[in-house]
C-alpha positions in Angstrom: 118.3 -56.3 -108.2 120.9 -53.8 -107.1 122.8 -51.9 -109.8 126.5 -51.3 -109.2 126.7 -47.5 -109.4 129.7 -45.5 -108.1 128.7 -41.8 -107.9 129.7 -39.4 -105.2 126.0 -38.6 -104.3 127.1 -36.7 -101.1 129.5 -34.3 -102.8 127.1 -31.4 -102.6 125.1 -32.6 -99.5 125.8 -29.5 -97.5 124.6 -27.2 -100.3 121.5 -29.3 -100.8 120.7 -29.3 -97.1 121.2 -25.5 -96.9 118.8 -25.1 -99.9 116.2 -27.3 -98.2 116.4 -25.3 -95.0 115.8 -22.1 -96.9 112.9 -23.7 -98.8 111.3 -24.9 -95.5 111.5 -21.3 -94.1 109.9 -19.9 -97.2 107.1 -22.5 -97.1 106.5 -21.7 -93.4 106.3 -18.0 -94.2 103.9 -18.7 -97.0 101.6 -20.9 -94.9 101.4 -18.3 -92.1 101.1 -15.3 -94.4 99.0 -16.5 -97.4 97.6 -19.7 -95.9 95.9 -22.4 -98.0 93.1 -22.1 -100.4 90.6 -24.3 -98.6 87.9 -26.0 -100.6 84.3 -26.5 -99.7 85.1 -29.6 -97.6 86.6 -27.1 -95.1 84.8 -23.8 -95.7 81.3 -25.2 -96.2 79.0 -24.5 -99.2 76.0 -25.4 -101.2 75.7 -28.7 -103.2 73.3 -29.1 -106.1 72.5 -32.4 -107.6 71.2 -32.0 -111.2 70.2 -34.4 -113.9 69.7 -34.1 -117.7 67.7 -35.9 -120.3 70.9 -36.5 -122.2 74.6 -37.0 -121.2 75.9 -33.9 -119.5 78.8 -32.0 -121.0 80.7 -31.0 -117.8 82.9 -28.4 -119.6 79.7 -26.7 -120.9 78.3 -26.8 -117.4 81.5 -25.2 -116.0 81.4 -22.5 -118.7 77.8 -21.7 -117.8 78.7 -21.5 -114.1 81.7 -19.2 -114.9 79.4 -16.9 -116.8 77.3 -16.6 -113.6 80.4 -15.7 -111.6 81.1 -19.1 -110.1 84.6 -19.8 -111.5 85.6 -21.8 -108.5 82.6 -24.2 -108.6 83.3 -27.9 -108.5 81.5 -30.0 -111.1 81.7 -33.8 -111.4 79.5 -36.7 -112.6 77.5 -38.4 -110.0 76.6 -42.0 -111.0 75.3 -41.9 -114.5 76.7 -39.6 -117.2 73.5 -37.6 -117.1 73.8 -36.7 -113.4 76.2 -34.2 -112.0 77.0 -32.6 -108.6 77.7 -28.9 -108.4 79.5 -27.5 -105.3 79.7 -23.7 -104.8 81.2 -21.8 -101.9 79.0 -19.7 -99.7 78.7 -16.0 -100.4 78.6 -13.5 -97.6 75.2 -12.0 -96.9 73.3 -14.6 -99.0 71.1 -17.4 -97.8 72.8 -20.7 -99.0 69.5 -22.4 -100.0 68.2 -19.3 -101.9 71.6 -19.0 -103.6 71.3 -22.6 -104.8 67.8 -22.2 -106.2 68.7 -18.9 -107.8 71.8 -20.4 -109.4 69.8 -23.4 -110.7 67.2 -21.1 -112.2 69.9 -19.2 -114.1 71.5 -22.4 -115.3 68.2 -23.7 -116.6 67.9 -20.7 -118.8 71.2 -21.7 -120.5 70.6 -25.4 -120.3 66.8 -26.1 -120.2 67.3 -29.8 -120.2 68.5 -29.7 -116.6 66.3 -30.6 -113.7 67.1 -30.2 -110.0 67.3 -33.4 -107.8 68.4 -31.9 -104.4 70.1 -29.0 -102.7 72.2 -29.5 -99.6 74.2 -27.0 -97.5 77.3 -27.7 -95.3 77.9 -25.0 -92.7 81.3 -23.6 -91.8 81.2 -25.3 -88.4 81.2 -28.7 -90.1 84.1 -27.6 -92.3 86.1 -26.4 -89.4 85.6 -29.7 -87.6 86.8 -31.6 -90.7 89.8 -29.3 -90.9 90.7 -30.0 -87.3 90.3 -33.8 -87.8 92.4 -33.7 -91.0 95.2 -31.8 -89.2 95.0 -34.3 -86.3 95.3 -37.2 -88.8 98.4 -35.7 -90.3 100.1 -35.2 -86.9 99.1 -38.7 -85.7 100.6 -40.2 -88.9 103.8 -38.3 -88.5 104.0 -39.3 -84.8 103.5 -43.0 -85.6 106.2 -42.9 -88.2 108.6 -41.4 -85.7 107.9 -44.2 -83.2 108.4 -46.8 -85.9 111.7 -45.6 -87.3 112.9 -44.7 -83.8 112.7 -48.4 -82.7 113.7 -49.9 -86.0 116.9 -48.0 -86.6 119.3 -45.9 -84.5 117.9 -42.7 -82.9 120.0 -40.7 -85.4 118.5 -42.3 -88.5 115.1 -42.2 -86.9 115.2 -38.5 -86.3 116.7 -37.8 -89.7 113.9 -39.9 -91.5 111.1 -38.1 -89.7 112.7 -34.7 -90.3 112.9 -35.6 -94.1 109.3 -36.6 -93.9 108.3 -33.2 -92.4 110.5 -31.5 -95.1 108.5 -33.4 -97.8 105.1 -32.5 -96.4 106.0 -28.9 -95.7 107.3 -28.2 -99.2 104.3 -29.9 -100.8 102.0 -27.7 -98.7 104.2 -24.7 -99.6 103.5 -25.3 -103.3 99.7 -25.3 -102.6 100.1 -22.1 -100.6 102.2 -20.3 -103.2 100.0 -21.2 -106.2 96.8 -21.1 -104.2 95.7 -24.4 -105.5 92.5 -25.7 -103.9 93.1 -27.7 -100.7 90.4 -30.2 -100.0 89.9 -33.7 -98.5 91.4 -35.3 -101.7 94.6 -33.4 -101.1 94.6 -34.5 -97.4 94.3 -38.1 -98.6 97.2 -37.5 -101.0 99.4 -36.1 -98.1 98.6 -39.2 -96.0 99.5 -41.5 -98.9 102.6 -39.4 -99.4 103.7 -39.9 -95.8 103.6 -43.7 -96.3 105.4 -43.5 -99.6 108.2 -41.1 -98.4 108.9 -43.0 -95.1 109.1 -46.3 -97.1 111.7 -44.7 -99.4 113.7 -43.5 -96.4 113.5 -46.9 -94.7 114.9 -48.7 -97.7 117.9 -46.4 -97.8 118.3 -46.6 -94.0 118.3 -50.4 -94.2 121.1 -50.4 -96.7 123.0 -47.8 -94.6 122.7 -50.1 -91.5 123.8 -53.2 -93.5 126.8 -51.3 -95.0 128.0 -50.1 -91.7 127.8 -53.7 -90.3 129.5 -55.4 -93.3 131.8 -52.8 -94.9 135.5 -52.5 -93.9 135.4 -48.8 -94.9 136.1 -46.5 -91.9 134.8 -43.3 -93.4 131.1 -42.9 -92.6 130.5 -40.6 -95.6 131.9 -43.3 -98.0 129.8 -46.0 -96.3 126.6 -44.0 -96.6 127.4 -43.0 -100.2 127.9 -46.7 -101.1 124.4 -47.5 -99.5 122.8 -44.7 -101.6 124.4 -45.9 -104.8 123.1 -49.4 -104.1 119.5 -48.2 -103.8 119.7 -45.5 -106.5 118.4 -47.7 -109.3 115.5 -48.9 -107.2 114.6 -45.4 -106.0 114.6 -43.9 -109.5 112.5 -46.8 -110.9 109.9 -46.6 -108.2 109.6 -42.8 -108.3 109.4 -42.7 -112.2 106.9 -45.5 -112.6 104.7 -43.9 -109.9 105.0 -40.5 -111.4 103.9 -41.9 -114.8 100.6 -43.1 -113.3 100.1 -39.8 -111.4 100.7 -37.7 -114.5 98.1 -39.7 -116.4 95.6 -39.0 -113.6 96.6 -35.3 -113.5 96.0 -34.7 -117.2 93.3 -37.3 -118.0 91.6 -37.8 -114.6 89.6 -34.6 -114.7 89.2 -31.8 -112.0 88.0 -34.3 -109.4 91.5 -36.0 -109.2 93.6 -33.0 -110.0 94.4 -32.0 -106.4 95.1 -35.5 -105.4 97.5 -36.3 -108.3 99.2 -32.9 -108.1 100.0 -33.2 -104.4 101.3 -36.7 -104.8 103.4 -35.8 -107.9 105.1 -32.9 -106.1 105.5 -35.0 -102.9 107.1 -38.0 -104.7 109.7 -35.7 -106.4 110.5 -33.9 -103.1 110.3 -37.1 -101.1 112.8 -38.9 -103.3 115.2 -36.0 -103.0 114.6 -36.0 -99.2 115.3 -39.7 -98.9 118.6 -39.5 -100.7 120.1 -36.2 -99.4 118.3 -35.1 -96.3 118.1 -38.3 -94.3 121.7 -39.3 -94.8 123.2 -35.9 -94.4 121.3 -35.1 -91.2 122.3 -38.5 -89.7 126.0 -37.8 -90.6 125.7 -34.3 -89.0 124.5 -36.0 -85.8 127.6 -38.2 -85.8 126.3 -41.5 -87.1 129.1 -44.1 -87.0 129.5 -47.9 -87.1 129.0 -48.0 -83.3 125.3 -47.1 -83.8 124.7 -50.4 -85.6 126.8 -52.9 -83.7 124.7 -55.7 -82.4 125.1 -56.5 -78.7 126.9 -59.8 -78.0 124.7 -62.6 -76.6 126.4 -64.5 -73.9 125.3 -67.9 -73.0 125.0 -68.5 -69.3 125.7 -72.1 -68.1 123.6 -72.7 -65.0 124.7 -76.3 -64.7 126.5 -77.0 -61.4 
């Protein structure tokens, strides 16, 4: 149900757009200068599967690893509560398998109830291949979205929607670069999910913009677009807020395994909602979007009867 809201949402659209451009430039500089803090999915590393006679306290296991100099180790349950997987990044000049056995020996001194199930090593070549495939997946997803919105809407709305999508993904990656949060396959999955969420948000607003141009008697494109945004504002806020509630629960209660996923989606939804409201419509207006872009061609019946 649409809520009848009358707010000048586009009053500061130029200022918002200028701020977004500055943020995008800053994020690009961060990505090229600091880069991303790639996890072991991309850098390779050693994986230890351990088991205990009792339920494992993961926080105690993390503290023990931190004491041994492995603050960045990933620890999570594997199957039963007594089983856990430990992932550590490779250290230069050390044999990965020997490093794993050495680390387990030191852990067993602190937690004698532990026993080793297996040790596996993923080389950097595999990690680089996964990184290339992840990047390709992101570019393919963006390209497919461009084709979809290009044919569904006018070229101007299509270009604006994909630009807003790029804006959302870039700023989300910029946060990960600035704070050096770990970037792994869970975050890639979150970015791919974010692409679908953000483009859906833009499509809803674009649908209303198209319908308003076709039905409204208003001649000013800015007022027509503002009316469309107001009609979707209630839906946009409700969708974003309810999704954020679930993600915040995962972020604070889901444990380290889901932290990157929920964090990336939380940031992305906030930025994506902003992009859908301000970036898409402003950019389309800058490109000269008018009622003419949405006029349906007349269908003429041809009488072939002699």
